[in-house]
KOLDRENKE-525745 format. One record per residue (C-alpha): x, y, z. Coordinates in pm, whole numbers, always signed. Each point is the difference from the previous one (the first is absolute). Layout:
<rs>
X | Y | Z .
...
</rs>
This chain:
<rs>
+11231 | +7649 | +12775 .
-407 | +48 | -80 .
-25 | +224 | +286 .
+248 | +188 | -29 .
-135 | +97 | -354 .
-342 | +60 | +175 .
+160 | +206 | +260 .
+221 | +189 | -255 .
-320 | +66 | -240 .
-224 | +97 | +335 .
+196 | +230 | +135 .
+154 | +200 | -383 .
-406 | +3 | -36 .
-127 | +177 | +372 .
+347 | +223 | -16 .
-153 | +147 | -369 .
-340 | -34 | +101 .
+55 | +232 | +336 .
+101 | +346 | -232 .
-213 | -56 | -319 .
-295 | +195 | -131 .
-303 | -207 | -125 .
+101 | +185 | -362 .
+422 | -208 | +75 .
-204 | -282 | +60 .
-174 | -34 | -299 .
+238 | +88 | -263 .
+237 | -231 | +156 .
-295 | -227 | -48 .
-36 | +71 | -350 .
+276 | -43 | -74 .
+111 | -310 | +139 .
-331 | -147 | -174 .
+138 | +142 | -360 .
+411 | -155 | +139 .
-253 | -364 | -8 .
-165 | +87 | -298 .
-308 | +81 | +66 .
-52 | +387 | -118 .
-79 | -11 | -426 .
+198 | +261 | -8 .
+105 | +248 | -342 .
+332 | +111 | -63 .
+27 | +320 | -306 .
+376 | +120 | -53 .
-78 | +330 | -117 .
+244 | +251 | -271 .
-58 | +318 | +193 .
+99 | +214 | -218 .
-228 | -144 | -387 .
-287 | -123 | +298 .
+75 | -334 | -176 .
-96 | -310 | +179 .
+270 | -221 | -85 .
-84 | -300 | +189 .
-288 | -150 | +262 .
-5 | -291 | +149 .
-321 | -145 | +160 .
-66 | -293 | +251 .
+100 | -148 | +326 .
+332 | +223 | +39 .
+343 | +26 | +298 .
+198 | +313 | -86 .
+283 | +40 | +139 .
+146 | +384 | -161 .
+495 | -39 | +11 .
+239 | +269 | -8 .
+311 | -21 | -129 .
+255 | +218 | -166 .
-109 | +61 | -328 .
-406 | +40 | +135 .
-282 | -88 | +167 .
-168 | -380 | -183 .
-301 | -206 | +120 .
-91 | -422 | +15 .
-302 | -16 | +12 .
-123 | -374 | +4 .
-359 | -145 | -103 .
-99 | -316 | +125 .
-213 | -130 | -368 .
-123 | -340 | +93 .
+52 | -308 | +330 .
+419 | -42 | -52 .
+5 | +313 | -261 .
+182 | +335 | +79 .
+158 | +261 | -275 .
+195 | +214 | +115 .
+99 | +414 | -153 .
+308 | +145 | +54 .
-34 | +385 | -152 .
+195 | +284 | +61 .
-69 | +356 | +72 .
+164 | +303 | -141 .
-66 | +414 | +58 .
-253 | -25 | -222 .
-226 | -370 | +71 .
-169 | -30 | +290 .
-264 | -279 | +139 .
-295 | -44 | +198 .
-167 | -278 | +174 .
-359 | -25 | +5 .
-212 | -281 | +215 .
-292 | -56 | -209 .
-286 | -60 | +234 .
+14 | +11 | +402 .
+73 | -299 | +172 .
-85 | -2 | +377 .
+244 | +54 | +267 .
-21 | -18 | +424 .
+162 | +381 | +138 .
-4 | -149 | +266 .
+239 | -284 | -4 .
+284 | -76 | -142 .
+39 | -290 | -228 .
+242 | -247 | +29 .
+160 | -309 | -256 .
+167 | -263 | +90 .
+182 | -218 | -281 .
+163 | -268 | +118 .
+129 | -74 | -305 .
+173 | +269 | -55 .
+269 | -74 | +343 .
+24 | -360 | -148 .
+67 | +71 | -365 .
+15 | -263 | -278 .
+257 | -112 | -66 .
+143 | -114 | -384 .
+268 | -246 | -65 .
+204 | +47 | -314 .
+212 | -299 | -95 .
+260 | -45 | -196 .
</rs>
């Protein structure tokens, strides 16, 4: 089973690496580092009509966007301690927007893809509820 996962990962890396520019690889590696809570970010929500800031979130945060019938939304998950996280859901409208700023530069490799394996996501923890 381990050989299968390793083979699939290697195939994916080779296929992706064959057709990407250095900037694409660096961008993907930056995004992956941010998803591992390695990048300090500032997320600012502002009213586009009044130019007022509505909310600012700073820290090691992952940002995901989603579309719904009511409009766009943003999910911000921040790591605040070794095993502590906070999650924020924010609705977007025609006059509320956001930007995400990377606070400090980080070192990523533009020549090699970064692959992260997390066995705990393959074999999840199971909570048993007794009645």
